[in-house]
C-alpha positions in Angstrom: 0.2 0.5 0.2 1.8 3.2 -1.3 1.5 6.3 0.6 -1.3 7.9 -1.3 -3.4 5.0 -0.9 -2.9 4.9 2.8 -4.0 8.9 3.1 -7.1 8.3 0.8 -8.0 5.3 3.4 -7.2 7.8 6.0 -10.0 10.2 5.1 -12.4 7.5 3.9 -12.5 5.9 7.2 -12.6 9.9 8.8 -15.5 10.7 6.4 -17.6 7.4 7.5 -16.8 8.2 11.1 -18.7 11.8 10.7 -22.0 10.5 9.3 -22.3 13.9 7.4 -24.1 14.2 4.2 -24.9 11.8 2.0 -24.7 9.0 4.5 -28.0 6.9 5.2 -27.5 7.8 8.8 -30.4 5.9 11.0 -32.8 8.4 12.7 -31.9 9.5 16.6 -35.3 10.5 17.1 -36.6 7.0 16.6 -34.7 5.8 19.8 -37.4 7.3 22.1 -40.2 7.0 19.8 -40.5 3.4 19.2 -39.7 3.0 22.6 -42.6 5.0 23.5 -40.6 7.6 25.2 -41.6 10.8 23.4 -43.1 13.5 25.3 -45.9 15.0 23.9 -48.7 17.8 24.5 -51.0 15.6 26.6 -48.3 14.0 28.1 -47.8 16.8 30.4 -49.3 16.9 33.7 -48.8 20.4 35.5 -50.3 20.8 39.4 -53.6 22.2 39.7 -54.4 22.0 36.1 -57.9 21.8 34.5 -59.5 20.7 31.1 -61.1 22.7 28.5 -63.9 21.4 26.0 -66.1 23.9 23.4 -69.7 23.4 23.2 -69.8 23.3 19.4 -73.2 24.2 16.9 -75.1 21.5 15.1 -75.9 24.1 12.6 -74.0 25.1 9.8 -75.4 28.8 9.5 -77.7 30.1 12.7 -78.5 32.9 14.7 -77.7 32.8 18.3 -81.1 33.8 20.5 -79.5 32.8 23.6 -76.5 31.1 25.5 -77.5 29.7 28.9 -74.7 28.2 30.8 -76.3 28.0 34.3 -76.8 24.1 34.6 -72.9 23.7 33.3 -72.1 25.9 36.1 -74.1 24.1 38.7 -72.3 20.9 37.4 -69.9 19.5 40.4 -66.1 19.8 39.1 -66.9 22.7 36.6 -64.9 26.1 37.6 -66.0 28.4 34.9 -67.7 28.8 31.1 -66.3 31.2 28.6 -68.3 32.7 26.0 -68.3 35.2 23.3 -69.8 37.8 26.1 -66.6 37.1 28.4 -64.2 37.5 25.7 -65.7 40.8 24.1 -64.8 43.1 26.8 -60.8 42.0 26.4 -61.0 42.1 22.8 -60.4 38.0 22.7 -63.6 37.3 20.8 -62.2 37.9 17.5 -58.8 36.8 16.5 -56.5 37.9 13.2 -55.7 35.2 10.9 -52.5 34.5 9.3 -54.4 35.4 5.7 -55.3 39.7 7.0 -59.2 38.3 8.2 -60.4 37.8 11.5 -61.9 34.6 12.9 -64.3 34.1 15.7 -62.9 32.8 18.5 -66.0 32.2 20.2 -69.3 32.7 18.1 -71.0 35.6 19.3 -74.4 36.9 17.1 -74.1 33.6 14.6 -72.5 30.5 14.1 -71.2 30.1 10.5 -70.0 26.1 10.0 -71.0 23.2 11.7 -69.0 22.7 14.7 -67.7 26.4 15.0 -66.9 26.7 19.0 -69.6 28.7 20.8 -68.6 27.9 24.4 -65.7 27.1 26.3 -65.9 24.6 29.7 -63.3 24.5 31.9 -63.6 21.8 34.4 -61.3 19.4 36.8 -60.9 17.0 34.3 -61.8 16.5 31.0 -64.6 14.1 31.6 -66.3 16.4 33.4 -66.0 19.1 30.9 -67.4 16.7 28.5 -70.7 16.4 30.2 -71.0 20.0 31.0 -70.9 20.9 27.4 -73.9 18.7 27.0 -75.4 21.3 29.5 -75.2 24.4 28.0 -78.0 25.5 26.0 -78.1 27.6 23.1 -81.1 28.8 21.4 -80.6 29.2 17.8 -82.7 30.3 14.3 -81.8 28.2 11.4 -80.5 30.4 8.4 -79.9 29.1 4.6 -77.0 27.7 4.1 -74.0 28.1 1.4 -71.7 24.8 0.5 -71.6 25.7 -3.3 -69.2 28.3 -4.2 -70.9 29.0 -7.1 -73.9 29.8 -5.6 -71.8 32.4 -2.6 -72.1 35.6 -4.9 -75.5 35.5 -5.9 -77.5 37.9 -5.6 -80.3 35.9 -3.5 -77.6 34.2 -1.9 -77.4 35.0 2.3 -74.7 36.8 3.4 -72.2 35.3 5.8 -70.3 37.6 7.3 -72.3 40.1 9.0 -69.5 41.7 10.9 -67.7 42.9 7.8 -70.6 42.9 5.1 -70.3 47.0 4.3 -66.7 46.6 4.2 -65.9 46.4 0.2 -62.3 46.7 1.0 -60.7 43.7 1.8 -57.0 42.5 2.6 -56.0 42.3 -0.5 -58.1 44.4 -2.6 -61.7 45.4 -3.7 -64.4 43.0 -3.0 -67.1 42.1 -5.3 -69.8 40.8 -2.9 -70.4 40.5 0.7 -69.3 36.9 0.3 -66.7 37.6 -1.4 -62.7 37.8 0.1 -60.3 38.6 -3.1 -59.6 38.9 -6.8 -56.4 37.8 -7.3 -54.7 37.8 -10.9 -51.7 37.6 -12.3 -49.7 37.5 -15.9 -50.6 39.4 -19.0 -54.1 39.1 -19.9 -54.5 41.1 -23.3 -51.5 39.1 -24.4 -53.0 35.5 -23.5 -56.6 36.4 -24.6 -55.0 37.1 -27.8 -52.9 33.6 -28.1 -55.8 31.7 -27.5 -58.1 33.4 -30.1 -55.5 32.9 -32.5 -54.6 29.4 -31.6 -54.8 26.3 -33.8 -56.0 23.6 -30.9 -57.5 24.7 -27.3 -58.7 22.9 -24.4 -60.9 23.7 -21.7 -61.9 21.7 -18.5 -63.0 22.4 -15.2 -60.5 20.5 -12.3 -61.6 20.5 -9.1 -59.2 19.7 -6.3 -61.6 18.8 -3.5 -62.0 19.7 -0.1 -59.6 17.1 2.3 -57.5 17.3 5.3 -54.0 16.7 6.8 -55.4 14.5 9.3 -51.9 14.1 11.8 -51.9 11.2 14.3 -51.7 13.6 17.1 -54.6 16.0 17.0 -54.4 20.1 18.0 -53.6 20.4 21.3 -52.2 23.3 23.9 -51.6 23.9 27.8 -51.6 27.8 28.9 -50.1 28.2 32.0 -50.6 31.6 33.7 -48.0 32.9 36.4 -49.4 35.7 37.8 -46.7 37.2 40.3 -44.0 37.4 37.1 -46.8 38.4 34.4 -45.5 34.9 32.6 -47.4 33.1 30.4 -45.8 29.5 29.2 -47.3 27.9 26.4 -46.9 24.4 25.4 -48.8 23.3 21.9 -48.8 21.7 18.7 -46.9 24.5 17.0 -45.5 23.9 13.4 -44.0 27.4 13.9 -43.2 28.5 17.8 -42.3 31.9 17.4 -45.1 32.8 14.9 -47.6 31.6 17.7 -45.5 33.4 20.0 -46.2 36.6 18.3 -50.1 35.9 17.4 -50.2 35.5 20.8 -49.0 38.9 21.8 -51.1 40.5 19.6 -54.1 39.4 20.9 -53.6 39.0 24.2 -51.9 42.1 24.7 -48.9 40.4 26.5 -45.1 41.5 25.9 -43.3 39.2 23.6 -40.9 38.6 26.3 -43.3 37.6 28.6 -44.7 34.8 26.6 -42.5 31.5 26.4 -43.8 29.3 23.6 -42.8 25.3 23.9 -43.4 22.6 20.9 -42.4 19.4 22.3 -42.7 16.5 20.0 -45.3 16.6 17.4 -47.3 13.4 16.2 -47.3 14.9 12.3 -48.7 18.3 10.9 -48.4 18.2 7.4 -49.7 22.1 7.5 -52.2 21.3 10.0 -50.7 22.9 12.9 -49.7 26.1 11.1 -52.0 28.5 12.3 -53.7 29.8 15.8 -57.1 28.2 17.0 -59.1 29.3 19.1 -58.5 26.4 21.6 -55.3 27.7 21.8 -57.0 31.2 22.8 -59.3 30.2 25.1 -56.6 27.4 27.0 -54.8 31.2 27.7 -57.7 33.0 28.5 -58.9 30.6 31.3 -55.2 30.4 32.6 -55.4 33.9 33.1 -58.2 34.5 34.7 -57.8 31.3 37.0 -54.7 31.7 37.6 -54.0 28.1 36.7 -52.8 25.7 34.0 -55.4 24.7 31.5 -55.4 22.2 28.8 -57.0 21.7 25.6 -56.9 18.4 23.2 -59.4 18.2 20.6 -61.1 15.0 19.4 -60.6 13.7 15.9 -63.8 14.4 14.9 -63.3 18.2 16.3 -60.0 18.1 13.9 -61.4 16.8 11.0 -64.4 19.0 11.1 -63.1 22.3 12.5 -59.2 23.0 11.7 -57.5 23.7 8.8 -58.9 22.1 5.4 -56.6 21.9 2.4 -57.7 22.4 -1.2 -61.2 23.2 -2.0 -59.8 25.2 -5.2 -62.0 25.2 -8.7 -59.9 25.4 -11.4 -61.2 26.1 -15.4 -57.9 25.6 -16.9 -57.3 26.7 -20.6 -54.0 25.5 -22.6 -53.5 26.9 -26.0 -51.2 25.1 -28.9 -50.2 24.8 -32.3 -51.2 21.2 -34.0 -47.7 19.7 -33.7 -47.8 20.3 -29.9 -46.0 23.3 -28.7 -47.8 25.4 -25.9 -48.4 28.7 -26.2 -50.3 30.0 -23.8 -52.3 28.9 -20.5 -55.3 30.4 -18.8 -57.0 29.3 -15.5 -60.1 30.9 -13.3 -60.3 29.6 -9.8 -63.0 29.7 -7.4 -61.4 29.6 -4.3 -63.8 28.2 -1.3 -61.9 29.7 1.9 -64.8 28.0 4.4 -66.4 30.8 6.8 -63.4 32.8 7.7 -60.2 33.4 5.7 -57.6 31.8 8.1 -55.4 30.4 4.8 -51.7 29.9 5.5 -50.1 31.5 3.4 -47.7 34.4 2.7 -48.9 37.6 3.4 -48.5 38.9 -0.4 -50.0 36.0 -1.5 -53.8 35.9 -1.4 -53.5 32.3 -3.8 -50.2 30.6 -2.3 -47.8 29.9 -4.8 -50.6 29.1 -7.3 -49.2 30.8 -9.9 -46.4 27.9 -10.1 -49.5 26.5 -12.2 -47.2 26.8 -15.7 -45.6 24.1 -14.3 -42.3 22.5 -16.0 -43.0 24.0 -19.7 -41.7 26.7 -21.3 -45.1 28.8 -21.8 -44.3 32.1 -23.1 -48.0 33.6 -21.8 -49.8 32.9 -19.2 -53.0 34.8 -17.0 -54.2 33.7 -13.7 -57.0 34.6 -11.7 -58.2 33.6 -8.5 -61.6 35.0 -6.4 -61.3 33.7 -2.9 -65.3 33.3 -1.5 -66.8 32.3 2.3 -69.2 29.4 2.8 -70.5 27.9 5.4 -67.7 24.9 6.1 -64.7 25.3 8.5 -62.1 28.0 7.5 -58.4 27.4 6.4 -56.6 26.2 3.6 -53.3 25.1 4.8 -50.6 23.5 2.6 -51.3 20.0 3.2 -48.1 18.7 2.8 -47.2 21.2 -0.1 -45.6 24.6 -0.6 -49.1 27.1 -0.1 -51.2 25.4 -3.1 -48.4 24.0 -5.5 -50.6 20.5 -5.5 -53.5 22.5 -6.7 -51.2 24.5 -9.6 -49.3 21.1 -10.5 -53.0 19.3 -10.3 -54.2 22.1 -12.9 -51.2 21.7 -15.5 -50.4 18.0 -15.3 -54.7 17.3 -16.2 -54.8 20.2 -18.8 -51.2 18.5 -20.3 -53.2 14.9 -20.5 -56.3 16.4 -22.3 -54.1 18.2 -24.6 -52.4 15.6 -25.6 -55.7 13.4 -25.9 -56.8 16.3 -28.2 -54.1 16.1 -30.3 -54.0 12.6 -30.5 -50.4 12.4 -29.4 -48.6 10.4 -26.7 -48.5 12.7 -23.3 -45.1 12.2 -22.6 -43.9 13.3 -25.7 -46.0 16.0 -25.3 -44.4 17.4 -22.3 -41.0 16.6 -23.3 -41.7 18.5 -26.9 -42.5 21.6 -23.7 -39.9 21.2 -21.2 -37.8 24.0 -20.0 -34.3 23.2 -21.6 -31.1 22.9 -19.3 -29.6 26.1 -20.9 -32.8 27.9 -20.2 -32.0 28.0 -16.3 -32.3 30.1 -14.6 -35.8 30.2 -16.1 -37.9 33.5 -15.9 -41.7 32.0 -16.0 -44.5 33.9 -17.7 -46.4 34.4 -14.2 -43.0 35.6 -12.5 -41.3 33.1 -11.0 -37.2 32.6 -11.3 -36.6 28.7 -11.5 -32.8 28.2 -10.0 -31.9 25.0 -12.0 -33.4 21.8 -13.9 -32.4 19.2 -16.2 -36.1 17.9 -16.7 -35.0 16.0 -20.2 -32.7 13.8 -18.0 -35.0 12.7 -15.2 -37.7 12.0 -18.1 -35.8 9.8 -19.8 -34.3 8.0 -17.3 -37.9 7.4 -15.6 -39.3 6.1 -19.1 -36.6 4.2 -19.6 -36.5 2.6 -16.1 -40.5 1.6 -16.1 -40.3 0.4 -19.9 -42.4 3.1 -21.2 -42.9 1.9 -24.6 -43.8 -1.8 -23.5 -46.5 -0.3 -21.4 -47.8 1.5 -24.1 -48.0 -1.4 -26.2 -49.3 -3.8 -23.3 -52.0 -1.2 -22.8 -53.2 -0.8 -26.6 -53.5 -5.0 -26.6 -55.8 -4.9 -23.3 -58.0 -2.1 -25.2 -58.4 -4.3 -28.2 -58.9 -7.5 -25.5 -62.1 -5.6 -23.7 -63.7 -4.0 -26.6 -63.6 -7.8 -27.6 -65.3 -8.7 -24.6 -62.7 -10.9 -23.2 -61.5 -8.5 -20.0 -63.7 -6.4 -17.8 -60.6 -4.8 -16.7 -58.9 -1.4 -18.2 -55.2 -0.5 -17.6 -54.0 3.3 -16.8 -50.9 4.7 -17.3 -50.2 7.8 -15.5 -47.8 10.2 -15.8 -47.1 13.5 -13.8 -44.1 15.8 -14.1 -43.9 18.4 -11.6 -42.0 21.7 -11.0 -42.9 22.6 -7.4 -41.4 26.0 -5.6 -40.4 26.0 -2.1 -37.9 27.4 0.5 -40.7 30.5 1.6 -38.4 32.8 2.4 -37.1 36.4 0.4 -38.8 39.1 2.4 -39.3 40.4 -1.6 -41.5 37.5 -1.7 -42.9 36.5 1.7 -43.4 37.4 5.1 -46.2 36.4 7.8 -47.9 39.2 9.5 -45.2 41.4 8.5 -42.1 39.5 9.7 -40.1 38.2 6.8 -39.7 34.6 6.3 -36.3 34.1 7.0 -35.1 31.2 9.3 -32.4 30.8 11.6 -29.6 28.4 13.6 -27.3 28.7 16.5 -24.4 26.4 16.7 -22.3 26.4 19.9 -19.2 24.1 20.0 -18.1 23.0 23.8 -14.8 22.9 25.0 -14.5 18.9 24.8 -15.9 19.4 21.3 -19.4 18.1 21.3 -21.9 20.2 20.1 -25.4 22.1 20.4 -27.3 23.5 17.7 -30.4 25.4 17.8 -33.0 26.3 15.1 -36.0 28.3 14.4 -38.0 25.3 12.7 -40.1 22.5 14.9 -39.8 18.8 13.4 -43.2 16.8 12.8 -41.7 13.7 11.9 -39.4 15.1 9.2 -36.2 13.8 11.2 -34.4 17.4 11.7 -32.6 16.2 14.7 -30.9 13.6 12.2 -30.3 15.4 9.3 -29.2 18.9 11.0 -26.4 17.1 12.4 -25.5 15.9 9.4 -25.1 19.1 7.6 -22.9 20.5 10.6 -21.0 17.5 10.7 -19.5 17.3 7.2 -19.7 21.6 7.5 -17.3 21.5 10.7 -15.9 18.0 10.7 -17.3 16.9 14.0 -19.0 13.4 14.2 -23.3 13.9 14.0 -23.5 11.4 17.2 -21.6 14.3 18.9 -23.9 17.0 17.9 -27.2 17.8 19.6 -30.4 19.5 17.9 -33.0 21.6 20.0 -36.2 22.7 18.5 -39.4 24.3 19.6 -38.7 26.5 22.3 -38.7 30.3 21.7 -36.7 30.9 25.3 -33.7 29.2 23.9 -34.3 28.9 20.1 -33.4 31.8 17.7 -36.6 33.1 15.8 -37.3 31.6 13.0 -40.7 31.1 10.8 -41.1 27.4 11.8 -41.5 24.2 9.4 -44.2 23.3 6.5 -44.1 24.0 3.0 -40.6 22.1 2.9 -38.6 25.4 3.8 -37.0 23.9 6.6 -33.8 22.5 4.6 -34.2 25.2 1.9 -34.0 27.5 4.5 -32.9 26.8 8.2 -30.9 24.1 6.6 -28.9 27.1 4.6 -29.0 28.8 7.9 -27.1 25.7 9.5 -24.5 25.5 7.0 -23.7 29.1 7.2 -23.4 29.5 10.8 -21.4 26.5 11.0 -19.1 28.2 8.4 -19.0 31.0 10.4 -17.4 29.0 12.9 -15.1 27.2 10.4 -13.5 30.1 9.5 -12.9 31.0 13.4 -11.0 28.0 13.6 -9.0 28.4 10.9 -8.0 31.1 12.6 -7.0 29.2 16.2 -5.8 26.3 14.6 -2.7 28.9 12.2 -2.3 29.9 16.1 -1.6 26.7 17.3 0.2 25.5 14.3 2.5 28.9 14.0 1.8 29.2 10.4 -0.2 32.1 8.1 -4.2 30.6 8.7 -3.7 30.9 4.3 -0.9 28.2 4.6 -3.7 25.9 6.1 -6.0 23.4 4.3 -9.3 21.4 5.2 -9.7 18.1 5.3 -12.7 16.3 6.4 -12.2 16.9 10.3 -9.1 18.8 10.5 -7.1 21.6 9.4 -3.7 20.6 7.7 -0.4 22.6 6.6 -0.6 22.3 2.8 1.9 19.9 1.6 2.3 18.9 4.9 -0.2 16.6 6.0 1.3 15.3 9.4 0.9 18.6 10.3 -2.5 19.2 11.6 -5.2 20.1 14.2 -8.4 18.1 14.6 -11.7 20.5 15.4 -11.8 18.7 18.3 -8.5 19.9 19.4 -9.0 23.5 18.0 -12.0 23.4 20.3 -10.8 23.0 23.6 -7.8 25.4 22.3 -10.8 27.9 22.1 -11.8 28.0 25.5 -8.5 28.0 27.3 -5.9 29.5 24.6 -7.1 31.5 21.7 -5.0 33.9 19.9 -4.5 37.2 21.5 -7.3 39.9 21.1 -9.8 37.0 20.1 -12.6 36.1 22.2 -12.8 32.6 23.6 -15.4 30.2 22.1 -16.6 28.1 19.2 -20.2 29.5 18.2 -22.1 31.1 15.6 -25.4 32.3 14.8 -26.9 32.9 11.4 -30.6 34.5 10.5 -30.5 33.5 6.5 -33.0 35.3 3.8 -32.6 33.4 0.8 -32.2 35.0 -2.7 -34.8 33.1 -4.3 -37.2 30.2 -3.7 -35.5 26.5 -4.7 -37.4 24.3 -7.3 -37.3 20.4 -7.0 -38.7 18.4 -9.7 -39.8 15.0 -10.6 -41.3 12.2 -12.5 -43.4 9.9 -11.9 -45.2 7.0 -13.6 -48.4 5.0 -12.1 -49.7 1.5 -13.7 -53.3 1.0 -12.8 -55.6 -1.7 -13.2 -59.4 -1.0 -12.9 -62.3 -3.3 -12.7 -65.1 -1.5 -14.4 -67.9 -3.4 -12.7 -66.7 -2.6 -9.4 -64.8 0.5 -9.7 -61.9 -0.9 -7.7 -58.2 0.3 -9.0 -55.2 -1.3 -8.3 -52.3 0.1 -8.5 -49.7 -2.4 -9.9 -46.6 -0.1 -10.4 -45.5 3.4 -9.0 -42.1 4.9 -9.8 -41.0 8.4 -8.4 -38.6 10.2 -9.5 -37.0 13.1 -7.3 -34.7 15.6 -8.1 -34.1 17.7 -4.5 -30.8 19.1 -5.3 -28.2 17.5 -3.2 -29.4 14.8 -1.1 -28.7 15.1 3.1 -29.4 11.5 4.1 -31.0 9.3 1.3 -32.6 7.2 4.0 -34.7 9.7 5.4 -35.5 11.4 1.6 -36.7 8.1 0.8 -38.8 7.8 4.0 -40.2 11.2 2.8 -41.3 10.3 -0.3 -42.7 6.8 0.9 -44.9 9.2 3.5 -46.1 11.9 0.7 -47.0 8.9 -1.5 -49.2 7.5 0.6 -51.3 10.8 1.2 -51.4 11.4 -2.1 -52.7 8.4 -3.3 -55.2 8.9 0.2 -56.1 12.3 -1.6 -56.4 11.1 -5.0 -57.9 7.8 -4.4 -60.9 8.7 -1.6 -59.7 11.4 0.7 -62.6 14.3 1.2 -64.3 16.4 3.5 -67.6 16.2 2.2 -71.3 18.4 2.8 -74.5 18.2 2.5 -76.8 20.6 1.4 -77.4 21.5 4.9 -73.9 22.2 5.7 -73.5 18.8 7.2 -70.1 17.5 7.6 -70.2 14.4 5.9 -66.6 12.8 6.4 -65.8 13.7 10.2 -64.9 10.6 11.2 -61.9 7.7 9.7 -65.5 5.9 9.5 -66.0 8.7 6.8 -62.9 10.1 6.1 -60.3 7.9 4.1 -56.6 7.1 6.0 -54.5 4.2 3.8 -53.3 1.5 6.3 -50.5 -1.0 4.9 -53.3 -2.8 3.2 -54.3 -0.5 0.7 -51.4 1.4 0.2 -49.0 0.2 -2.9 -45.4 -0.6 -3.2 -43.4 2.7 -3.7 -40.2 2.7 -6.3 -38.0 5.6 -5.5 -35.2 6.9 -7.6 -33.5 10.4 -8.1 -31.4 12.3 -10.3 -29.3 15.5 -8.6 -29.4 18.6 -10.0 -28.1 21.4 -6.9 -29.6 24.7 -7.2 -27.2 27.2 -7.5 -28.2 29.7 -4.5 -28.4 27.3 -1.2 -25.2 26.7 0.2 -25.0 23.1 0.2 -27.2 23.2 -3.3 -30.2 21.6 -1.4 -33.8 21.8 -2.5 -36.5 20.2 -0.4 -38.3 17.1 -0.8 -40.4 16.7 2.0 -43.5 18.2 -0.2 -42.8 17.2 -3.5 -44.3 13.2 -3.2 -47.5 14.6 -2.6 -47.9 17.4 -5.0 -46.5 14.7 -7.7 -48.5 12.0 -6.8 -52.2 13.6 -6.9 -51.9 14.4 -10.5 -50.1 10.9 -11.3 -52.8 8.8 -9.6 -55.6 11.4 -11.2 -54.0 10.8 -14.9 -54.0 6.6 -14.1 -57.3 6.8 -13.6 -58.6 9.4 -16.6 -56.5 7.3 -18.9 -57.9 4.0 -18.5 -61.4 5.5 -19.5 -60.3 7.7 -21.7 -60.4 5.5 -24.5 -64.1 5.0 -24.0 -64.8 8.7 -23.9 -65.3 9.2 -20.4 -64.1 12.9 -20.7 -62.5 14.5 -17.5 -62.9 12.6 -14.3 -63.4 14.6 -11.3 -61.3 13.5 -7.9 -61.1 11.6 -5.5 -61.5 8.0 -7.6 -63.0 5.8 -5.0 -64.6 3.0 -6.1 -68.0 4.1 -5.9 -67.6 7.1 -8.1 -65.5 5.0 -10.8 -68.4 2.4 -10.9 -70.8 5.4 -11.4 -68.7 6.0 -14.7 -68.8 2.8 -15.3 -72.5 2.7 -15.1 -72.7 6.4 -17.0 -70.7 4.9 -19.9 -73.5 1.9 -20.4 -70.3 -0.7 -19.3 -72.2 -2.5 -16.8 -74.7 -5.4 -17.6 
């Protein structure tokens, strides 16, 4: 073995010991989770703690004539019953939403959706509180309700928000009707209209991304504890953005922010559901302040599904204009957005429809125009980024279904049509017609790899044979091939684009190396299962050469973590991951000066080597990071502050744009409507890959949720506003039995502006998965002339498709 081989082997061994970026490091969180040792909000038990529960409306729209709490208050164990009349003198009967609206904490004069909060009972235990809710007598006068957003702005439509009925200017401009929230548009309308007027071929379809719900394993919960002596409030809760919650609580309560301590312990899933503020948070805080003891609120599953933030409910009239040979020339989209009773969407302040203007997708479409109208209905409010970044799932569904419909009309292969219109590698950075600057991409390579891997030509040949066999009556099964090529936009952070309540969406990292060389790092994000304790440590390990096992990650405590905007919309790696890398590099720069002092050379004479600085040309002369850490505390260079620590608040210069190519092969029995996913292949490009195993887990989870949304998951309402999907008896949550096998793959196209080239991946499989499943179903029925089939594609709806087509005997 020669000297160079020994050096290379030593370097490889040291690199492996670090368990840095690119390593399939096992999730360190799972040690406590798999042993049942996680610490969740409902595990918290404090001396004298009371429990809160809500009285909820059975009506979707009704006037409250009176509320009698006397019977509830008389029940032994009941301590207090709060109504809007109690909160109003405090200015707490309404709270601000993230979208610039206000939302009732407890209904005052009217209820606007079924199960809306009317009163809050506080008792010695949760069972007494629950019993007492049945003893609060509320006299309602039922009113006509609106569940169809297309009726919201009818002349004879009942006015829902009487509190703002005369306010014809909303947070985002003029309102057309008392039930109208905003109109938001972007693009060149005149140029787009001209393209459509002159186009060889156009398609137009109403594409509905139905109302669904993130349904995390753990429901929304909080514990508030007010110390009357210190005037300090401690609030534990299921918060995806703890610092934002602290700011909101301060704005609502009037307590100074430094007197509020917000803690988010382990969280059992979020998926966007735990970004906003809920009435339970406010009522637990008010209860604790008034009573001087801790108050806990834990919602049940039915409350979670029927009252906390929904997702989707976008009705998208989507049009494409193209040449005869398939070159897309223009896109036109009008969205009717059902926001429910209050505009409580979790979007950046400047973007009332989120990032819906990514709807041109992965394609070089020169001209486009988008209009979104938001309206009120008698449904729960919300509009969260359910496993997606601010309406990107809706945008990708619109373009990917539209491309399929255009391919069908042109008689072109759907994959070839996509390839013909892809943004080319040399066009990056690419400015879209609707204003985004895509950072990097190689769509052609990803698509070719995916098509070759699944054997696309062979699948189409098999499908053609099966269609002929079906026509001859030899089989009752049809085959669909679903394609989705998506570009997502994540990493919400640039202040020119994004803020929440006026706070720019930067994120943060603080890293401190102890004298012995171990590390503690604190971030402004908050994991709900993404594996931050594992992956952030890997970034730091690679950057500063200390093994990941010697690095502890902390999040979720506003007293210790630097201010950050939280975890949602796949922003942790693009923003906080960047802050982590930059903070580590600050430490590394100081460490280099200390090492130069120790080795008695100029710092320019040193080079970095995995876990140490060594003298150039003299590899035997080096100082490891652990040696440097010790020296930083007892023998730093003259005039240098002791210690090794740094903080970084990172505001990215641009979003990041991960992309992917997904293929689904599906077989459907036309007599039963049962669809079986034979194969699902997902190729993702998320830039630099920090932990391939964690990425694979994220893809598996996101695809499972995409499968749920596309194939059955829905929050439905009847004509009276009754929620029809408020339990897991009626709301599809796939188990291991229903979930298909996932086949994952990747390409790597680093982001040019991110410190480590990472783009984020947590949302991508959901974004790309939903249209892929829907395209597979629609492709299966296309040769039968079914037209566009709306989601969700459960067996009952697909059976109905067969019935309408006359396929049943």
